[in-house]
C-alpha positions as CSV (number, residue, x, y, z in Angstrom):
1,M,54.0,2.4,-72.2
2,H,54.1,-1.1,-73.3
3,V,53.6,-4.7,-71.5
4,H,54.8,-7.6,-71.7
5,F,53.3,-10.3,-70.8
6,E,54.2,-14.1,-69.9
7,A,51.6,-16.6,-70.8
8,V,50.9,-20.4,-70.8
9,D,49.0,-19.8,-74.3
10,P,50.3,-16.5,-75.5
11,E,47.7,-17.0,-78.9
12,K,44.9,-17.2,-76.7
13,M,46.2,-14.1,-74.4
14,M,46.9,-12.0,-77.9
15,R,43.3,-12.3,-79.1
16,F,41.7,-11.6,-74.9
17,W,44.1,-8.4,-74.6
18,G,43.8,-7.6,-78.5
19,S,39.9,-7.6,-78.3
20,I,39.8,-4.8,-75.4
21,P,39.0,-1.2,-77.1
22,G,41.8,1.2,-76.2
23,H,44.5,-1.3,-74.9
24,G,48.2,-0.1,-75.7
25,A,50.6,-1.5,-76.8
26,Y,51.9,-4.8,-75.8
27,S,53.7,-8.3,-76.2
28,V,53.3,-12.0,-75.1
29,G,55.8,-14.3,-74.4
30,Q,56.0,-18.2,-74.1
31,A,55.9,-19.1,-69.9
32,E,55.1,-21.6,-67.5
33,S,53.3,-19.1,-65.3
34,P,52.9,-15.4,-65.4
35,A,55.5,-13.0,-64.3
36,V,53.1,-9.7,-64.6
37,L,50.0,-8.1,-62.7
38,P,49.0,-5.6,-65.6
39,V,46.9,-2.6,-64.6
40,V,44.1,-1.5,-66.9
41,T,43.2,2.2,-66.2
42,V,39.5,3.5,-66.9
43,L,39.8,7.0,-68.2
44,V,36.3,7.2,-69.6
45,G,33.1,5.3,-68.1
46,T,33.1,3.4,-64.8
47,V,35.2,0.3,-63.1
48,A,31.9,-1.6,-63.7
49,E,31.7,-0.9,-67.1
50,H,34.8,-2.2,-67.8
51,V,34.4,-5.2,-65.5
52,Q,31.4,-5.9,-67.8
53,T,33.2,-5.8,-70.9
54,L,36.0,-7.9,-69.8
55,F,33.9,-10.3,-68.2
56,A,32.0,-10.6,-72.0
57,K,35.6,-11.1,-73.6
58,G,36.2,-13.9,-71.3
59,A,37.9,-12.3,-68.0
60,S,36.2,-13.3,-64.3
61,L,35.8,-11.2,-61.1
62,V,37.7,-11.7,-58.6
63,E,37.4,-9.0,-56.2
64,L,35.4,-5.7,-56.9
65,H,35.9,-2.7,-55.0
66,D,33.4,-0.9,-57.0
67,P,33.3,2.7,-57.9
68,V,37.5,2.8,-57.8
69,E,39.1,-0.9,-58.3
70,A,38.7,-4.8,-59.3
71,L,40.7,-7.8,-59.5
72,M,40.0,-9.7,-62.2
73,S,41.9,-12.8,-64.4
74,D,41.9,-13.2,-67.7
75,P,40.9,-16.7,-69.9
76,E,44.4,-18.2,-68.5
77,G,43.4,-17.6,-64.9
78,N,46.2,-14.4,-64.9
79,R,45.4,-12.1,-62.5
80,F,45.3,-8.2,-63.7
81,R,44.2,-5.0,-61.7
82,V,41.1,-2.6,-63.5
83,V,41.7,0.6,-61.6
84,L,40.4,4.4,-61.6
85,D,42.4,6.8,-63.4
86,P,43.2,10.0,-60.5
87,D,41.9,12.2,-63.1
88,H,39.1,10.8,-63.9
89,E,35.8,13.3,-64.1
90,A,32.3,11.8,-63.6
């Protein structure tokens, strides 16, 4: 799957998303405002563990619906969801 992000600061977004292990193919373009609400699917571990990893990389937590979902924002303020894979085994 390929995800395209529209970002006000494309270089900042490439550094942020490129630093996250396991994140698939993506591209970033210049925009005045974000155009998508990306979803990060947790395949291994817990939503809380991924929230901590993303927080350490510069993301902010908006809402936590532990253990199945979290709403976060990247360093530029664009929101994205972190969800537990439906086939995930604890």
